[in-house]
TITOR-151601 format. One record per residue: x negated, z negated, y negated of N, C-alpha, C in turn; residue in one letter; residue number from 1. Coordinates in steps of 0.2 Angstrom, whole numbers, plus 2048, in hexadecimal, padded with zeros to 3 digits. Atoms other than C-alpha are relative to their C-alpha. Example, Ala and Ser with C-alpha at 12.3 -4.5 7.8 and 13.67 -1.06 7.14 Angstrom:
! residues 2
   n.east   n.up   n.north   ca.east   ca.up   ca.north   c.east   c.up   c.north   kelo   drenmar
      7FC    800       806       7C2     7D9        816      7FC    800       7FA      a         1
      804    801       806       7BC     7DC        805      804    7FD       7FB      s         2
***
This chain:
! residues 107
   n.east   n.up   n.north   ca.east   ca.up   ca.north   c.east   c.up   c.north   kelo   drenmar
      7FC    800       806       800     800        800      7FB    800       7FA      m         1
      804    800       806       7F9     805        7EF      802    7FB       7FB      d         2
      7FF    805       806       7F9     7FB        7DF      807    801       7FD      k         3
      7F9    7FE       803       809     804        7D8      805    7FE       805      n         4
      7FC    801       7FB       812     802        7E9      801    7F8       800      q         5
      800    808       7FF       80E     7EF        7EA      804    7FD       7FA      k         6
      7FD    803       806       814     7EC        7D8      808    802       801      h         7
      7F9    7FE       7FF       824     7F6        7DC      804    7FB       805      k         8
      7FD    804       7FB       828     7EC        7EC      800    7F8       7FE      y         9
      801    807       802       822     7DB        7E4      806    7FF       7FB      t        10
      7FA    801       805       82F     7DE        7D5      806    800       804      s        11
      7F9    800       7FC       83D     7E2        7E2      801    7F9       803      r        12
      7FF    806       7FC       839     7D3        7EC      802    7FA       7FB      a        13
      7FF    805       805       839     7C8        7DC      808    800       7FE      k        14
      7F9    7FF       802       84B     7CE        7D8      804    7FD       806      i        15
      7FC    802       7FA       851     7CC        7EA      7FF    7F8       801      i        16
      801    808       800       849     7BA        7EB      804    7FC       7FC      k        17
      7FC    804       805       852     7B5        7DB      807    7FF       802      s        18
      7F9    800       7FE       863     7B9        7E3      801    7FC       807      m        19
      7FF    803       7F9       85F     7B0        7F4      802    7F9       800      a        20
      7FD    807       800       869     7A1        7F1      808    800       7FF      h        21
      7F9    800       800       87C     79E        7F4      803    7FF       7F8      p        22
      7FE    801       807       87E     797        7E2      7FF    806       7FC      t        23
      802    7FA       804       875     7A6        7DA      805    806       802      r        24
      7FB    7FA       7FE       880     7B2        7E4      807    7FF       7FD      l        25
      7F9    802       804       890     7A9        7DD      7FF    802       7F9      l        26
      801    7FF       807       889     7AA        7CC      800    807       7FE      i        27
      800    7F9       801       886     7BC        7CD      807    803       801      i        28
      7F9    7FE       7FE       897     7BF        7D5      805    7FF       7FA      d        29
      7FC    802       806       89F     7B6        7C6      7FF    803       7FA      e        30
      802    7FD       806       895     7BE        7B9      802    808       801      l        31
      7FE    7F9       800       89A     7CF        7C0      807    801       7FE      a        32
      7F9    800       802       8AC     7CB        7BB      800    7FF       7F8      k        33
      800    801       807       8A6     7C7        7A9      7FB    7FA       7FE      g        34
      804    805       803       89B     7BC        79E      803    7F9       801      e        35
      7FE    807       7FF       89B     7A9        7A1      7FB    7FC       7FC      r        36
      805    805       803       894     79A        798      7FE    7FC       806      c        37
      802    804       7FA       88A     78E        7A2      805    7FA       802      v        38
      7FB    805       7FE       898     781        7A1      805    803       805      n        39
      7FB    7FD       7FB       8A4     78D        7AA      7FC    801       807      e        40
      804    7FF       7FA       896     792        7B7      7FF    7F9       804      l        41
      801    807       7FD       893     77F        7BA      806    7FE       803      t        42
      7FA    802       7FD       8A5     77C        7BD      801    804       807      e        43
      7FF    7FC       7FA       8A6     78B        7C9      7FC    7FE       806      m        44
      805    802       7FA       896     786        7D3      802    7F9       803      v        45
      7FF    806       7FD       89B     774        7D4      7FA    7FB       800      g        46
      807    803       800       889     76E        7D0      7FF    7FD       7F9      d        47
      801    802       807       882     765        7C1      7FD    805       7FC      d        48
      803    7FA       804       87D     76F        7B2      7F9    801       800      k        49
      807    7FF       800       86B     76C        7B4      7FE    805       806      s        50
      801    7FC       7FA       86B     774        7C6      803    807       7FE      t        51
      7FD    7F9       801       876     783        7C0      7FB    803       7FB      v        52
      805    7FD       805       86A     785        7B1      7FA    803       804      s        53
      805    7FE       7FD       85C     786        7BD      801    807       804      k        54
      7FE    7F9       7FC       865     794        7C8      800    805       7FB      h        55
      7FF    7FB       805       869     79D        7B8      7F9    803       7FE      i        56
      807    7FF       802       856     79C        7B3      7FD    805       805      s        57
      803    7FC       7FB       851     7A4        7C3      802    807       800      v        58
      7FD    7FA       801       85D     7B2        7C1      7FE    804       7FA      l        59
      802    7FD       807       858     7B5        7AF      7F9    802       800      k        60
      808    7FE       7FF       845     7B5        7B3      7FF    806       804      n        61
      801    7FA       7FC       848     7C2        7C0      803    806       7FC      a        62
      7FD    7FA       803       851     7CD        7B3      807    802       801      g        63
      7F9    7FE       7FE       862     7CC        7BA      806    7FE       7FA      l        64
      7FB    803       805       86B     7C2        7AB      7FD    801       7F9      l        65
      802    800       807       86B     7C3        799      805    7FB       7FD      e        66
      7FC    806       803       872     7B5        78D      801    802       7F9      d        67
      7FE    7FF       807       87A     7B4        77C      802    7F9       7FE      d        68
      7FE    806       802       87A     7A4        773      805    800       7FA      k        69
      7FB    800       805       88A     7A0        769      801    7F9       7FF      r        70
      7FF    807       802       88A     790        760      7FC    7FC       805      g        71
      803    805       7FB       886     782        76D      800    803       807      a        72
      800    7FD       7F9       88A     78D        77C      7FC    806       801      s        73
      804    7FA       7FE       880     79A        785      804    804       805      i        74
      7FD    7FC       7FC       889     7A8        78D      7FC    805       804      y        75
      804    7FC       7FB       882     7B2        79C      804    806       802      y        76
      7FD    7FA       7FD       885     7C3        7A2      7FB    804       804      k        77
      804    7FC       7FC       87E     7CF        7AF      7FC    805       7FC      l        78
      804    7FB       803       870     7DA        7A8      802    807       803      k        79
      7FF    7FA       7FC       873     7E7        7B5      806    7FF       805      c        80
      7FB    801       7FB       884     7E6        7BD      800    803       807      p        81
      801    7FC       7FA       87F     7F2        7CA      7FD    7FC       806      c        82
      802    804       7FB       877     7E4        7D3      805    7FE       805      v        83
      7FA    802       7FB       888     7E0        7DB      800    806       806      t        84
      800    7FB       7FA       886     7F1        7E5      7FC    7FE       806      q        85
      805    803       7FA       878     7E8        7EF      805    7FC       804      y        86
      7FB    804       7FC       886     7DC        7F4      804    804       805      f        87
      7FC    7FB       7FC       891     7EA        7FA      7FC    802       807      d        88
      805    7FE       7FB       882     7F0        805      800    7FA       805      c        89
      800    806       7FC       880     7DE        80C      806    7FF       804      i        90
      7FA    800       7FD       892     7DD        810      801    805       806      e        91
      800    7FB       7FB       891     7ED        81A      7FB    7FE       806      q        92
      804    802       7FB       882     7E6        824      803    7FA       804      v        93
      7FC    805       7FD       88C     7D6        827      805    802       805      l        94
      7FB    7FD       7FC       89A     7E0        82E      7FE    803       806      k        95
      803    7FC       7FA       88F     7EB        839      7FD    7FB       805      r        96
      803    805       7FB       886     7DB        840      806    7FD       804      n        97
      7FA    804       7FD       897     7D3        843      803    805       806      s        98
      7FD    7FB       7FB       89D     7E3        84D      7FB    800       806      k        99
      805    7FF       7FA       88D     7E4        857      800    7F9       804      d       100
      800    807       7FC       88E     7D1        85B      806    800       805      y       101
      7FA    800       7FC       8A0     7D3        861      7FF    805       806      l       102
      801    7FB       7FA       89B     7E2        86C      7FB    7FC       805      k       103
      805    803       7FC       88C     7D8        873      803    7FA       804      a       104
      7FC    805       7FD       898     7CA        878      806    802       804      i       105
      7FA    7FD       7FC       8A5     7D5        87F      807    7FF       7FC      g       106
      7FA    802       804       8B1     7D2        870      803    807       7FE      g       107
***
């Protein structure tokens, strides 16, 4: 692998790793519906504000989110909503694996 390829795959891995947590997947799903402030996301996730802020920070550092400060609130939205297409692919893999599993056990 040459230097450019390594950079390309390292960059992809950073984005994928940032999404590799159930809470972050929920945040992305919710932001796909529209922007939300941290308080709304905290309520949806059911964790404390500090924990949710850390998850948001991981997603933001990977370049998936952008923010807009309005008064005392910060609103977040997806920088590239196309990231949810990745989830569609994952769902297809899960369905396929489920079908293969059912075949294997005779279901």
